[in-house]
C-alpha positions in Angstrom: 28.8 -54.8 -49.6 29.2 -51.4 -51.2 26.1 -49.3 -51.3 26.1 -48.8 -55.0 26.4 -52.5 -55.7 23.6 -53.1 -53.1 21.3 -50.6 -54.9 22.0 -52.2 -58.3 21.2 -55.6 -57.0 18.0 -54.4 -55.5 17.0 -52.6 -58.7 17.7 -55.7 -60.9 15.2 -57.7 -58.8 12.3 -55.2 -59.3 10.5 -54.7 -62.6 10.9 -51.2 -64.1 7.1 -50.5 -63.8 7.1 -51.4 -60.0 10.2 -49.2 -59.5 8.4 -46.2 -61.1 5.3 -46.8 -59.0 7.4 -46.8 -55.9 9.0 -43.6 -56.9 5.6 -42.0 -57.6 4.3 -43.1 -54.2 7.3 -41.5 -52.5 6.9 -38.2 -54.4 3.2 -38.1 -53.6 3.8 -38.7 -49.9 6.4 -35.9 -49.8 4.0 -33.6 -51.5 1.1 -34.4 -49.2 3.3 -33.8 -46.1 4.6 -30.5 -47.6 1.0 -29.3 -48.3 -0.2 -30.2 -44.9 2.6 -28.3 -43.3 2.0 -25.2 -45.4 -1.8 -25.3 -44.6 -1.1 -25.6 -40.9 1.3 -22.7 -40.9 -1.2 -20.6 -42.9 -4.0 -21.2 -40.3 -1.7 -20.3 -37.5 -0.8 -17.0 -39.2 -4.4 -16.2 -39.9 -5.3 -16.9 -36.2 -2.4 -14.7 -35.1 -3.5 -11.8 -37.3 -7.1 -12.2 -35.9 -5.9 -11.5 -32.4 -5.3 -7.8 -31.6 -1.8 -6.8 -31.1 -2.5 -5.7 -27.5 -3.9 -9.1 -26.7 -0.9 -10.8 -28.2 1.4 -9.0 -25.9 1.4 -10.8 -22.5 1.8 -8.3 -19.7 3.6 -9.9 -16.8 1.9 -7.4 -14.4 -1.5 -8.6 -15.5 -0.6 -12.2 -15.0 0.8 -11.4 -11.5 -2.4 -9.6 -10.7 -4.6 -12.6 -11.7 -2.6 -14.7 -9.2 -3.2 -12.3 -6.3 -5.1 -14.9 -4.3 -2.3 -17.4 -4.7 0.4 -15.0 -3.8 -1.5 -13.2 -0.9 -3.8 -15.9 0.4 -4.6 -14.0 3.6 -5.0 -10.5 2.2 -8.4 -9.8 0.6 -7.5 -6.1 0.4 -4.9 -6.9 -2.1 -7.3 -9.1 -4.0 -9.5 -6.0 -4.3 -6.5 -3.9 -5.6 -5.7 -6.6 -8.2 -9.4 -6.9 -9.2 -9.6 -3.1 -9.8 -6.3 -3.0 -11.6 -7.5 -5.8 -14.0 -10.9 -4.1 -14.4 -9.2 -0.8 -15.4 -7.1 -2.7 -18.0 -10.2 -4.5 -19.3 -8.5 -7.8 -18.6 -10.2 -11.1 -17.6 -10.2 -12.2 -14.0 -11.3 -8.9 -12.5 -14.7 -10.1 -11.3 -13.5 -13.2 -9.7 -11.0 -11.3 -7.6 -13.5 -8.6 -6.7 -16.0 -11.3 -5.8 -13.5 -13.0 -3.5 -12.5 -9.7 -1.9 -16.2 -8.7 -1.4 -17.1 -12.0 0.2 -14.3 -11.6 2.7 -15.1 -7.9 3.4 -18.8 -7.3 2.4 -19.0 -4.1 4.4 -16.7 -2.3 2.0 -19.1 0.0 0.1 -16.8 0.9 -2.7 -15.6 -2.7 -3.1 -19.2 -4.0 -3.5 -19.9 -1.2 -6.0 -16.8 -2.2 -8.0 -18.0 -5.8 -8.0 -21.5 -4.9 -9.1 -20.1 -2.8 -11.9 -18.0 -5.8 -13.0 -21.0 -8.0 -13.0 -22.9 -5.6 -15.3 -19.9 -5.4 -17.6 -19.8 -9.2 -17.8 -23.6 -9.4 -18.2 -23.7 -11.4 -14.9 -27.1 -9.8 -14.0 -28.2 -12.6 -11.7 -25.0 -12.3 -9.6 -25.4 -8.5 -9.4 -29.0 -8.9 -8.3 -27.9 -11.4 -5.6 -25.4 -9.0 -4.2 -27.8 -6.2 -4.4 -30.6 -8.0 -2.6 -28.4 -9.0 0.4 -27.3 -5.4 1.1 -28.9 -3.8 4.1 -30.9 -0.6 3.3 -28.3 1.9 4.4 -25.5 0.0 2.7 -27.6 -0.3 -0.5 -28.0 3.4 -0.6 -24.2 4.0 -0.1 -23.3 1.5 -2.8 -25.8 3.2 -5.2 -24.0 6.5 -4.8 -20.7 4.8 -5.3 -21.8 2.9 -8.3 -23.8 5.5 -10.3 -20.6 6.7 -12.1 -19.4 3.2 -12.7 -22.8 2.1 -14.2 -23.1 5.3 -16.4 -24.8 4.4 -19.7 -26.4 1.2 -18.6 -30.2 2.0 -18.3 -31.1 -1.2 -16.4 -28.3 -0.6 -13.8 -29.1 3.1 -13.4 -32.7 2.3 -12.9 -31.7 0.0 -10.0 -29.3 2.4 -8.3 -30.6 5.9 -8.9 -33.7 5.7 -6.6 -31.5 4.5 -3.8 -29.1 7.3 -4.3 -32.0 9.8 -4.2 -33.2 8.3 -1.0 -29.8 8.6 0.6 -29.5 12.2 -0.5 -32.9 12.9 1.1 -32.0 11.1 4.3 -28.4 12.3 4.4 -29.0 14.8 7.2 -30.5 12.2 9.5 -27.7 9.8 8.6 -24.8 12.1 9.0 -25.9 14.8 11.4 -23.9 13.1 14.2 -20.9 14.7 16.0 -17.9 14.7 13.7 -16.0 12.8 16.5 -18.2 9.8 16.0 -16.2 7.1 14.2 -19.3 5.9 12.3 -20.0 9.5 11.0 -16.4 10.0 10.0 -16.1 6.6 8.2 -19.5 7.1 6.4 -18.7 10.6 5.4 -15.2 9.8 4.1 -16.3 6.8 2.3 -19.1 8.5 0.5 -17.0 11.5 -0.3 -14.2 9.6 -1.8 -16.5 7.1 -3.6 -18.6 9.9 -5.2 -15.5 11.8 -6.3 -13.8 8.7 -7.8 -17.0 7.7 -9.6 -17.2 11.1 -11.2 -20.8 11.7 -10.2 -22.3 15.0 -11.4 -25.9 14.5 -10.4 -27.9 16.8 -8.1 -28.4 14.2 -5.5 -24.6 13.5 -5.3 -23.9 17.2 -4.9 -26.3 17.4 -2.1 -24.7 14.3 -0.6 -21.3 15.8 -0.8 -22.5 19.0 0.9 -24.0 17.0 3.7 -20.9 14.9 4.3 -18.4 17.7 4.0 -18.6 18.7 7.6 -18.7 15.0 8.9 -15.8 13.7 7.0 -12.4 13.7 8.6 -9.0 12.4 7.3 -7.8 9.8 9.8 -4.8 8.9 7.6 -2.5 11.5 6.2 -2.7 11.9 2.5 0.9 11.0 1.9 0.4 7.8 3.8 -2.7 7.0 1.6 -0.7 7.6 -1.5 2.3 5.5 -0.4 0.3 2.5 0.7 -1.8 2.6 -2.5 1.4 2.7 -4.7 2.9 -0.1 -2.6 -0.2 -2.2 -2.9 -0.4 -1.7 -6.7 3.2 -2.7 -7.1 2.7 -5.7 -5.0 -0.1 -7.1 -7.0 1.8 -6.4 -10.2 4.5 -8.7 -9.0 7.2 -6.1 -8.1 7.5 -6.7 -4.4 10.9 -5.2 -4.2 9.7 -1.9 -5.6 6.7 -2.1 -3.3 9.0 -2.3 -0.2 10.7 0.9 -1.2 7.4 2.7 -1.3 6.9 1.8 2.4 10.0 3.6 3.6 8.3 7.0 4.3 5.4 5.5 6.3 5.1 5.1 10.0 6.9 1.9 11.2 3.7 0.3 12.5 1.9 0.7 9.1 5.0 -0.1 7.1 6.0 -3.2 9.0 2.6 -4.7 8.7 2.8 -4.5 5.0 6.4 -5.6 5.0 5.4 -8.9 6.6 2.8 -9.5 3.8 5.4 -8.8 1.1 8.1 -10.9 2.8 5.7 -13.9 3.0 4.8 -13.5 -0.6 8.5 -13.5 -1.5 9.0 -16.5 0.9 11.5 -14.4 2.9 10.5 -16.2 6.1 13.4 -15.0 8.2 12.4 -11.3 7.6 8.7 -12.1 8.2 9.6 -13.9 11.4 11.8 -11.0 12.6 9.1 -8.4 11.9 6.4 -10.4 13.6 8.5 -10.9 16.6 8.9 -7.1 16.8 5.0 -6.6 16.8 4.3 -6.0 13.1 0.9 -7.8 13.5 0.2 -6.8 16.9 1.3 -8.1 20.4 1.9 -11.6 19.2 4.3 -13.3 21.6 7.7 -14.1 20.3 7.5 -17.7 21.4 4.3 -18.1 19.4 5.9 -16.7 16.3 8.9 -18.9 16.6 6.8 -22.1 17.2 4.5 -21.2 14.2 7.5 -20.9 11.8 9.0 -24.1 13.2 5.7 -25.8 12.7 5.5 -24.7 9.1 9.0 -26.0 8.4 7.9 -29.3 9.8 4.8 -29.2 7.5 7.1 -28.5 4.6 9.3 -31.5 5.5 6.2 -33.7 5.4 6.2 -34.4 9.2 2.4 -33.8 10.0 2.4 -35.2 13.5 5.3 -32.9 14.6 3.8 -29.9 12.8 0.5 -30.4 14.5 2.1 -30.6 17.9 4.1 -27.4 17.2 1.1 -25.5 16.0 -0.8 -26.5 19.2 2.1 -25.2 21.2 2.1 -22.0 19.2 -1.6 -21.5 19.9 -1.0 -22.1 23.6 1.9 -19.7 23.7 -0.2 -17.1 21.7 -3.4 -17.6 23.8 -5.8 -14.8 22.7 -4.1 -14.4 19.3 -5.5 -17.4 17.5 -7.0 -15.2 14.7 -3.6 -13.7 14.0 -2.0 -17.1 13.9 -4.7 -18.3 11.5 -3.8 -15.3 9.3 -0.1 -16.3 9.5 -0.8 -19.9 8.7 -3.0 -19.0 5.8 -0.3 -16.6 4.4 2.2 -19.4 4.7 -0.1 -21.7 2.8 0.0 -24.1 5.8 -3.3 -25.9 5.7 -2.9 -27.9 8.9 -1.8 -24.8 10.8 -4.7 -22.7 9.4 -7.2 -25.4 10.3 -6.0 -25.7 13.9 -5.8 -21.9 14.3 -9.2 -21.2 13.0 -10.7 -24.0 15.1 -9.2 -22.3 18.2 -10.2 -18.8 17.1 -13.8 -19.7 16.4 -14.1 -21.7 19.6 -12.9 -18.7 21.6 -15.3 -16.3 19.7 -18.3 -18.2 18.3 -20.4 -15.1 17.6 -17.7 -13.3 15.6 -19.3 -13.1 12.2 -16.1 -11.9 10.3 -14.0 -14.8 11.8 -16.7 -17.4 10.9 -16.9 -15.9 7.4 -13.1 -16.0 6.8 -12.9 -19.6 8.1 -15.7 -20.7 5.8 -14.2 -19.0 2.7 -10.8 -20.6 3.5 -12.3 -24.1 3.7 -13.8 -23.5 0.2 -10.6 -22.1 -1.3 -8.4 -24.8 0.3 -10.6 -27.6 -0.9 -11.3 -28.9 2.6 -13.4 -32.1 2.8 -17.2 -31.8 2.8 -17.6 -32.4 6.5 -15.3 -29.5 7.5 -16.6 -27.2 4.8 -20.2 -27.8 5.7 -19.6 -27.3 9.4 -17.8 -24.0 8.7 -20.6 -22.8 6.4 -23.2 -23.8 8.8 -21.5 -21.7 11.5 -21.3 -18.7 9.1 -24.9 -19.1 7.9 -26.1 -18.9 11.5 -24.6 -15.5 11.8 -24.9 -14.1 8.2 -27.4 -16.2 6.2 -27.7 -13.9 3.2 -24.0 -13.4 2.9 -23.2 -17.1 3.3 -25.7 -17.9 0.6 -23.7 -15.9 -1.9 -20.6 -18.1 -1.4 -22.0 -21.4 -0.3 -21.2 -24.3 -2.6 -23.8 -26.7 -3.8 -22.5 -29.5 -1.5 -23.2 -27.5 1.7 -26.7 -26.4 0.9 
């Protein structure tokens, strides 16, 4: 039937009043929908105006830095670089990265100072106090010197750090009057000198400290190497691995190739990483062990766990004495079964190695290992470093 005839037939069957009521309801419905849409758009516009323009701009470099632990799962030093970069940009996520890096390397004085400064900025006073309390006396004094500049303007933080810095300045002669050839004196002097300069400290105790450390400090790495590696690390955490690789060209092959492996693994260029590792980029790891490790990882990726486990065990046998390096490789590859087996072999061979026990325990936590494995790893770490383990230990393992 023709549509016009159909409409006339329908209209003749409805009283006029009912027809007008139906039209009124339709118009009202359209008006309500239009008003709701206008109100929603207005609220969105107001929320958009309330956010600063800088915050509305999503910087891909900041996003890449926040994902540093995912992209470089076996490189705490790069987590620290990412955390410092985010902190300098006043972007969220800095404290989490600095905490993860400091847990992995709690002996890094300037790193702990950066973490404590981030805790004060975020008003995480309890966490800052926990880190401060676990520091040995000498390390606490070094951190105080490095942190004074970062904590400038915070009376509570300065009250905590300043006495320790004064004690260090007073005891500096005893601490650093060792022969300049002593590695400990060189490391302490250089760390304190650089930390104090970067922090911009202008206090009398810092000046005395710099005078005391001037003779003991020695540059073990040429300045151009330091600048190149720092530039490469920053580009890497910003997500530009290709540009980071170009920064490594002027470096010595041993230093450059070690970082090239890390960048190749982050880019999933496994062929390049395998080739560099076979040539000794991460030490004297036997070529057979390298090949077996990558073959095992490919088996894991193809969901063949039994084959992967056998291949990892063969890789560990071929790389006897290099289980820790294989654990680092497996972790960088994101290969949980391989990491588990390699850490088990490494910790069995060196049960008193605190750093190894620490890295294994932290990996079980990050990887979401089951409670039994995680608790066993934390118990082994706690036996060697109880105060440090307490900072990272989850509730389930207490």
